[in-house]
N, C-alpha and C positions, 0 to 999 in steps of 0.2 A: 572467266568473267564470273560475278557475285551473280549466282543465279536467282530470278526473278519469281520464278514459279517453283514450288516446294512441292515435295514430295511425303506420303507418311513415312513416320521411320518406321523403319526395318525392325520386325519383333525378335528381339535377343535370342527368345527360346526356341525360333525356327532355325537360325542362322545358328545357335549351337545345335543343332540336331541335323546340320546339310548333310555330311557323311552317313548317317541313319535313311534321308527321305531319296537321298541317290538311289541308294543298294535297293530300297521299299520300290522303286519307278523301276530300276531295273527287273521286279519279277514282272511287272504289268506291259512291259512294251519287250521287242526283241533289241537286243545290245544297239543295235547302229540307228534307233530313232529313239537314241539318248544321249543329249548333250552335257557333259559335266564340266569336262577341261576346261580350267581360266581361261585357254588363250580361243578355245574355239565357241565361244562361249562370245567374244568379242561381237561378233556380226549382229546380233541379237539383243545389243546395248540398246540399241538406238533405231528410229523410223524413219519417215521423210521428214521429220521435226529435228534437224541435227545439232539444234544449241541444247539439247538437254538427250543426256544417256545416264543408264543406271544396266551394271553388273547383272541379269537373275542369279535365283541357287542355282536351277538349272532349265534347261530344253528338252520337252518331248515332242518325236514327231510321230504323231500316229497318221496309221492305214486306213483305219476301219473305226466306224461308229464304239462298235464294243469296246475298244482301246480310250478313246475318248472317255464313255461312261466310265471304263475301270479306276483312270484317273483322276478323273471328278469326283468317286465317291471315296478316293484314298484321299484326295488334298480336303476335301468337305470332311471331312473323319477328323482331320489333323488340325484345321483352322489356319491352312497352307493356302494364300494367297494364288492365285490362278491367272494371268494375263496370256487371253486369247491373240494370234496374231496368223496373220494372212501371209500378204507378200510382203509386208514391211514398208508401205507405198504410202503409208497417214501423213497426213501436212499440218496434225492438231497433237501429234504425239500420242498418238490413239493406242500404240500398241509397244510404247517404250515400256520396258518391266522396275520392278525397284528388288530391291537386296536380297529380301524375302519371298520371292516369288517364284511360281514355276511358272514357263513360258509355254503354252501349247498351241504348236505351230502347225497350220492344217495344209501345208501345201503338199505332201505327199498325197494327202487325199482329192486326187488329181483326174478322177473319170468321168469320163462322161456316161449314165448309166443309163438315159432311156431317153432314144428320140421320138416323138408321138406325132405325125403330122395330122393326124386326125383331130387330135386337141390343141394342135399347134403348141406344144409345150415341149422341155428338154427337161429331163432331171440329171442333176450334174452333183459331183462333191464339191464341196466347200471351198477346196484348193484350186479347182479347176480357175484360169484366167477368161477375164472376163472375152476378150477377141477369140478366145478357144472356140467360143460355142458359133461367132456367128462363122468362124471358120469350116466348123462341120457342118453347117447348114446351110451355105451358101450357096452351093453347087445345085441344089433342090431349091434353090430362089426364095429362102428362108434368111429371116437377121433376128439378133436379139439386140433392140435398142438402148439402154442405155449405154452410152460410150466415152468413162472420163478419160482423159488425155493421157495416164497413164492403163489404157483398158490392156497393151500389150503385157502387161508385167501383175497389173490388180487382180485380186481373187474372188468372186462370186459372194465367197464368205467375208472378206470386208468388204466390201459392196454393201452387204445387206446390213452389217453393222451401222456404217455410217451412210446409209440411204444414200448412195451414188448417185451422181446425175451423168450430166456430161452436154456434148455440145447439142445432139440431139433432142433433149430431155424437151425442150419448147412446144410440140406437137407431139411426143410418146410418150413422154411421164420421162419421172426418177426410178430408180429401183423399187419402191413399194408400189406403183402404177403396174410393174411387168412379173409381179412375185406371186405364185400363187399357190406356194408350199413351202415348209421347212422339215424336213427331221432336227431335232434341237437336243440336245443333251443339259436337261437343269443342274440345278448343283452341287444334286446329292450323288450326281448318276444317272438319276430315271433319265430312260431315252422315251420321246414325245415327238409326235407327230401332230402340224400344225394344217390345218389348207389341205391343198390337192390340186386334182387337174382341173376341179370344174372351177368355172368363172369366180364363185363365192361359195364359200364357208357359212354352215349354220353355227351359231351363238354368237359371245362373242367376237369381234376381230383383235384375236391375241397375235395374228401372223402381221396386224398394223402397228400394235405393241412391238413387238418381237425388232420389225425394221427398223434401223437406225437407234437402237437400244447400245451399241456400242460395247457390246458382250459381256453386259453387265446384266443380264436375263438367264443367260444361257449361252451353250457354245451350237450353233449351227453347225452340221456335217454334212447335210445334204440339203437342194433348194428346187425346187419344180418354177420353170420359168418360161412366162409366153414370151413364142415364138411370132414374128410378126411376116407379113409376105413381104418381096422387095417392092420398088413402086414401079412402075411401068418405065419412068424415067427422072433423074434428077440433077439439079445443075446449080451450080455454086456462083454466085456473082459479087463482084467487089464494087463497093463504096465508098469514095474518098471525100473526107469532108475538113474544111479549114479548120476546125477547133473541133474541141473532143465532146462539148458544149450542143454546137449542133449535130453530130453524131447521134446522142443520148437521147435529144427531144425529138430526131427522125423515128428510134425507136419506140419512143414512147406514142406515137402518132401511128407508126402502122399499127402497135397490135393495138392498139385504139380506134382504129378503123376497123377492127374486127378481122381483120389480115393475120394468117396464124401459119410462116412458113414453116419450114420442118428445124431450119435453126437460124438466131440472129447471133452471132460473136464480134466481140467488141477488140480493137486494139489500138493504144495511144502512138504516139511517134517512134517513141525508144521501143517499143515493144514491137510495130514495123519493121524496123531497120535492125533487130537483134533476129528477129525469126526470118526475114528478107536473106541476113548473112547465113544462117543456118540451110536453108531449107530452097533460095533461091523461085522461090516458087510464082514470082511477077509481080508483086504488091508494088503498089506505086511510095515512091519514096520521098514524093514532093508534096505531100499530103499529112494534117494534124493527127488525122483520126479515120480508121478504116471498120467496116462490114463488110463480114462475110456473109453472106444472106443465101440461103441454100431453099429452095424449092423443089418441088416434087411432085407427078404426077403425068398425065399426056402431055404433049408437045402444046396442044392449046388451052391445056390445065396451068401450065408452067406459062406459058405466054402472057396469059391475061391476069397471071397473081404478079409476075414481073413488070406487068406497063401503070400496076396501081402502085406497086410500092417504088417504081422510078417517079411516079406524079408525087407523091408525098416527098421524098426525096430531094427532090426538087426546089418545094418549096421551103425546103431547108437547106439552100447551097450548095446542094450534092457539087463536088469537081469532081469528081473520075464515076465514071459507071465501067464497066469489066465483065463481061459473060466467059466462064472459061467456055471455049471452043473443042474439048475434048477429054478424053474419058483420065487422059494424062495431065492437063492442067488442075482438072477438080482432082486430082489425086494428089500434086503440088500443094493446091490451096490448102485443103486439110492439112497437108503433112507440117506445111509451117506454123500453122494454127496449132496441132498438137503435138508439136516441138516445143512450143513455148516455156517452158518450164527448163526444161533440158538444156534447150539453146541459152538462156538467161543462166544459164549456171557455168555456162563456159565461161562469162564474160564477169560475173560478179556470186556472194552468194545473196542469198535472200531469204523473206519469210514471205511467204504468200499467205495472204489473206480471205477469207470468206466469207462475208458479210452477206445478205441478200437484201435489196431496199425495191421499195414500191416502182416501178418504171418512170411514174413522170418526179422521181427526185432523182434520176440518174443525171441529168445536168448538175443539178446543184451538187451530191455528193463526189463527184469526178472534179469539179472545182473545187471545194473543200478538202478532199485528196492532194489536191497539190498542193496545197497551202499550209497543211498539217507536215508532209514529207518537207516543204522548201524549208516547212519553220527548225525543224531536227537537223537541217543541214546535208539530207541525204535524195536519194535519186527514185524513182517510182515508175515502172514500167506497168500498163493496164492492160491485160488482157480476160476478157471474163464471156460470160454467156448472158446477153445484153437481154436478149428476149425475157426471160424469167427476169431480171434484177440479180443475176447472181455474179457479183464481184469478184473480182481475183488481184488486184495490185501486188506487185510483188515488189516488196520494199527491200532495195539494194545496200549492202553494207558488208564490212568485212571479218568475218566470221572471228577471226584471231586480233582484232583490237578490241578489248572488250567494254569501254567507251563505247564506240562503233555500234556494237551490239543492242547495250542497253537502251541508246537510244532508238533503235530500230523497236524495236522490242516496245516498247515505249509510243512509240508515233504508231505502231499496228494496232494496239489496244484501243489509242485513241480515234482510228479510223474504224473501229469495230462499234466502238459506243455512237460516233458518228452513224453509224445503218441503222442502230436502234432505234435514235431520237429523232431519224427522218421515218420511221412507220416500219422499221423491216426488225431483220432477226440478225443474231449473231453468225449464225452458221446457214451455208445453203447447201455441201452437199461434204463438206471436209469433216464433219464431226466439231464436239466439242471437245474431248480430249483433256490435255493438259493446258493446251494454248487460251483455251476458251472458258475454262473453269470459272475463272477468279472475277469473269463479266458477268457473270450468272443472275448476279444480282442485281445488274443492270437492265437486263431485261425482265425477271419475274420478280414478284415478291416474297418475303418471304413463306406468305401463306402456299404459293405457288409452288414451292420449291419444295414445301414439304411433303405437298400432294404428290408432285416426283418420287421423291424418295420413300413417301409411303409404298407407290406400288412398284419400286426397287427392292424393297425388304421382304413384300411379298415372297419374291421369289429366291433371293437372298440373303434372308436374316443377318445374316453374319458379315454381309459385305466383303467376300473374300474374289468375287469376280470384280477385274479389272478395278483396287479400291478406290485407284488413286486420282481416277477421270471424274469426268463430267459436274459434280456436284461441287460444292465449293468445300475446304478440308473444316473449316470454321463452322459449327451450327448443324454437324451431321446428328442424327436422333441416337 
C-alpha cells in the first residue's frame, strides 16, 4: 500500500559509507555481536507495528554498557542515526529503523545484577524481560508490578522507553512509578547514572524525564526497579453486562466511589469470543461486555471490596457475576486477557490503538469508536485497561489488501482524535513512535511541541537518536 506515515530521507553520504561503517563497528564489538548481511537484517526491519518496515544499515547487539558507549561515541562522531531496540514488541513502530541507521539491540544484556530485599529493589540490565524479574523473586514473596500483555517477551529497557503499564497498573502504577534508577549512555558515549536505590533522588527529576522518552534522550543499559511484597490473597471476578456502555459506566462509578481494585479490565463481545476460543477461561458468551475485576488482601478485605463493587454493578444491570474458585481458574482468567492480542492475530491482522480517556467518557468513546469502525466497513474488538481509561481497540483488517489497510489506519487515527477530544491523550503506554507522530499537533500546540523538542535537543542536538519518531517531521527546529 502507499505508506501514509513517512520516514526521514536516508542520508546518501552515510549509505555510501556502509562498508566502512560496518568495518569500524566490527572493531568495537565481537564479531557475533554485529549483524550486517542483508538476509540477517530482515528480522530487525520492523517491530509489533507490522504495517511498516525499513532495513537498517547494521545491527549491533552489545553485551556491556562499555560496548554501548563505544558505539554511541562512534555514531555521534560521524552523525549516524541510532535506533534503540529491546525485544521489538512495540505497537507504535518505536523500534522500526531507517536505512541509514544503526540498530542498537539490547536483548543480549539480559542479566539480573542484584536483588536487594532489604531495600526492596532489583537492578537489572536493560535486556531482561519484564516477567523474569517476578520469576526471580516470586519464591521469596515479591514481584515486579508493571505487567504489559507482552511481559513474557518485552524488556525493561523497552518498558522504560514507552513507560509501559499493564493490567495491574491501576493500583501499583506504570513503569515510572516503579523505576528508581537507571544507568544510561548519552548520545556522545558518556555514561551517567540517574537515581538509585533510594525512594527519591536529589535535584531535578531527570529519571522522570527519561522514562517515556522513547529512546531519544539516551540508551538505558541498566535499571533499578521497585519490588513489592505479594498480597495475602488475590481474586479475579468476572462481571458480564448487556452493553458496553453499561460496563463503562460501572467502571466510572466504581472508581468514583473511591474503590481501587488491583485491576479492572474490559472486553467487548468480539474480544470475549476470541479470547475464550483461545484460552478456555470460562468467560460468559451470552454477554455484550465483560469486566475482569481483581481484588487483593485478606479474605475479609476482599469480601468487603467485592460487596461494594457488586452493589455498584447491580445498579448498572450486571447480568453475570462469577468469582474464580481456584488458583487454576484465576490463572485461566488472566491467561485469556493477556493472550488477547495474540489470540486476535490468529483470526485477522489488526491495528492496536492506545488512547486514554477520562473514566466518565468511557461509555461515550466506546459508542463512538463502534460508529467510526462501522463507517469504514471494518470490525473492532475492544480489550483494555478500563480502570485508568487506557483503551486498546483492535481494528481488524487484511494487511494484504491495500485499501482495507488504508481504511484501518484512517479509522485508527479518527479514534485517537476522539480520545483527545474527549479530554484524554494519544497514548497510555504504547508510546507515540511513528504511529501517532503526525497526530501530536492534534493534542499539542506549536509552542508545546517547541518546548518538548528543546528538551530533546538538549540531550541530542543533532537528533540522531530515533530521529523519525515522536515529533512531526515538519516544523522541527
